[in-house]
N, C-alpha and C positions, 0 to 999 in steps of 0.2 A: 520170454526171458526168465521169468520166475520159475517156470517149469524146468528149464535147463539148469538153473542154479540149484534146485532141490533134488535133481536126479541123483539117485544113489544115497541120499541122506534124508529121505522123506520122513523116516521115523524119528529124526532128531529135530524136526521143524514143526512149529505151531503155525499152521497155515490159516490165514484170515482172508476172506474175500467178501464182496458185496454184490447185492442185486439192485438194479435200478428200479425206481418206483413203477415205471411203465411195464415192468416184467413181474410185478409183485402180486399176481393173481394165482389162483389155484392151478391153472394150466401153465401160466408163464414162469413161475418160480422153478418147477422141476426142469423145464427146458433150458432156462438160463443156467441153472446149476450144472446140468450135463455139459453145456458148452464150456463152462469154466473148467470142469474136470478134465475135459479133453485138452484144452489149452495148457493146463497145468501138468498134465501127464500123471495124474493121480486118481484114486478111486474114492477119496473122501476129503472134505474140507473141515478143519477143526472148528472154525467159527465162521458163520455166514450171517452177514448183516444186511438189513434193509437200509439203503443209502440215505433216504429221507422219506417223509410221508408223501403219498401220491393219491391217485384217484380211487384205489381199491380199499375196501373196508379192512381195518386191521385184523378183524377176526378171520377173514379169508386168507390174509397173508400168513398169520400165525398157524392156521390149519395146514397150509402148504409147508411151512417150516417144520412143523411137528412130523408130518409125513416123511419129509426128507430125513429127519433124525431117526425115525423108526426104521427107515430103509437102510440106514447106515451110510447115507451119502454125506451127512454133516454130523459133527459132534454136538455142537450147541448152536443156537441162533441168538441174534441180538439186533439192536437198532442203532441208528446214527442220526444226529441232528434232531433229537426228540427233546422237547421242553417238558416241564412238569405236567402240564395239562395233557400232553400226548401220552405220557407214561401212565397217568391216571386212567385215561381211556383204554390203554393197553390192558390194564387190569392186572390181577394176580397171576400173571403168566410166568413161564420159566425163562424169562429173558435174561441172557447171560451178561449183557453189558450195554451201555449207551456211549457211543463215540461222539464227542463234541469238540468244538474249537475251544481251547483253553491255554492261555499263556499270560504273561505279566501284563500285556497290553489289552487282553480280553478276559476280564475277571468277572463278567456279569453273572456267570453260573454260580458264583459263591453266594449270591443273595438267597437263592431258593433251590435251584436244581441240584447243586452239589450236596447240600445238607440232606435233601430228600433221598438222593441215591445212597448216601452213607447210612441214613436211617433204615432204608430198605435192604441194606447190605448188597447193593447192586454195584459192581465195579464200574468206574467211569474211565473211559479211554480218551485221553487228551491228544487230539491231533494238532499239528502245527505248534508244538509246545515251545518252540523258539521263534515263533512267528514265521513270516514268509520272505519278506524282501531284504532282511538283514539289518534293517535300521535299529531293531531292538538291541542287537549285539554291540552297537557302538554307543549305547546310552551311557552317560558318564557314571552314574551310580552303579550300574551293573559292572562296568569295567573296573571301578575302584574295588568293589567286593571281590571280583575275580582276581585282581592283583594281590589283594590281602591274603587270599587262600592259595595263591600260586596255581590257579586253574584258568579255564577259559570262561568267557561270558556265557557261552552256550551251556556249559556245565552248571553254572550258577542257576540259570533259568530252569534246567531240568531238575536240579536238586530242590529248587523252590516248589515245583509242581509235585515232586515225589514225596514231599513232607506230609501231604494229605493222605489220610487213611483211605484205602480202596481206590487210589488213582493210579492209572497206568499211563505212561507217556510213550508216544510212538514218533520219535524224531526221525527226520530224513537223514540218511547216511550215504554219501557218495563214494567215499574211499574207506579202506579198512581202518585207517587211523581214526576216522570219525566214529566208527563202531566202538573202538576201544575207549575213546573219550566219553562217548555216551554211556557206556557200561560203567565207567569209573565214576560218573556223576552220582550213581546210586549210593556211593560211599561217602560223598561230600556232606558234611554236617554244617549247616549254616547256624549262626548263633542269633541271639535276640537282637543284637545291634544290626545284623544284616537284615533281618526281617523288618525292623523298624525303618531302616533306610529305604528298603524296597517299597514298603507301604506308603512312604512319603513321596517316592518317585512315581509309583503306580498305584493310585488309590483304590482301595476296596470299594465295591458297589454299596450304595446306601439305599437303593430302591431297585425295583424290578426292571430288568433290561430285556429287550427283545433278544432272543437267542441269536448270537452271531454265528455265521457259517461262511465257509469259502468253498 
């Protein structure tokens, strides 16, 4: 489906894909990448991510990623669902990003992971930025703030995430109007009153939390 969507406009698309941990070996990664390239109908992937940690040593996975980059199959590589300890073990590599679960209901990364990534100038990619089941979007405080700004609750959620330096949000979009609303959220400026109300409704972490993921 993605391959059909990008046909004819590949040069205008930043294409991200992932490799499963059971394929994250020196032999497995190139094979998995080739399968993805065939399905996508392209000859390179802009950003290739390790879905989560698995059985293979990180050094082996990184070596395979670097070889793909040298061969022109990928532009950059990164990781997903890595906590601070995982990133420390990864070491001073050329990791492009860490993709993790982050939204108003899941703020655990603010205690240590997000500050660490910002200090290292590693972009953090927030998946499920408006949560999954939709319950977040009917939360009273969020709805009140949305009404005050004449926007949607989803846009408030995205604007709240995008306020952070070096944070990218990747919300789901089913219809073209969703894409337009998501894009407009980057222009929404929340004020101090909004942030205070959201902190009261969705408290910031005061201790280390186990990294949440879906």
